[in-house]
C-alpha positions in Angstrom: -5.0 71.3 -113.3 -2.2 68.9 -114.1 1.2 70.1 -115.5 2.9 68.1 -118.3 6.2 67.5 -116.4 9.3 66.1 -118.2 12.9 65.6 -117.0 15.5 67.9 -118.2 19.2 67.9 -117.7 21.1 71.1 -116.4 24.7 72.1 -115.2 24.3 73.2 -111.7 27.4 74.7 -110.1 29.5 72.3 -112.5 27.6 69.3 -111.9 25.2 67.5 -114.3 21.7 67.3 -112.5 18.4 66.1 -113.4 15.1 68.2 -112.7 11.4 68.1 -113.6 10.4 70.8 -116.1 9.2 73.4 -116.5 11.1 75.0 -113.8 11.7 78.7 -112.9 15.3 79.6 -111.3 13.2 80.4 -108.0 11.9 76.9 -108.2 15.4 75.6 -108.7 16.5 77.8 -105.7 13.9 76.1 -103.5 14.8 72.6 -104.7 18.3 73.2 -103.6 17.4 74.7 -100.3 18.6 78.2 -101.4 15.3 80.0 -101.7 15.2 83.3 -99.7 19.1 83.1 -99.0 21.3 86.0 -100.6 22.5 84.6 -103.7 23.8 85.6 -107.0 22.6 83.5 -110.1 24.2 83.3 -113.5 22.3 81.4 -116.2 24.3 80.5 -119.2 27.1 82.9 -118.2 24.6 85.8 -117.8 24.1 87.2 -114.2 20.3 87.7 -113.3 19.0 90.4 -111.4 17.4 89.6 -108.4 14.0 90.7 -109.8 14.4 88.1 -112.8 15.1 85.1 -110.7 11.3 84.6 -110.2 10.5 84.6 -113.8 13.4 83.1 -115.5 12.9 79.8 -117.1 15.4 76.9 -116.7 15.5 74.7 -119.9 17.2 71.7 -120.9 21.0 72.0 -121.2 21.2 75.4 -119.2 24.2 76.1 -117.2 23.4 77.6 -114.1 25.9 78.7 -111.4 24.7 80.0 -107.9 26.9 81.7 -105.3 25.8 82.3 -101.8 27.0 85.6 -100.3 28.1 85.6 -96.9 29.3 88.4 -94.6 32.4 88.0 -92.7 35.3 89.8 -91.5 
């Protein structure tokens, strides 16, 4: 079955970016090479729980901040 794709603009880590929609946060992470990595995601100034990342929908105009968690000493 074909999906009806359209383009949307979001702000990702402070930069305007265009993506095809519909899109979940998980798909956004995959498209940016961050899927499976330890990250914290904020969508429109609200932090998402890890379990919410798979279902949360990204829509036109969203502001997404992704911070990769790194260990160090």
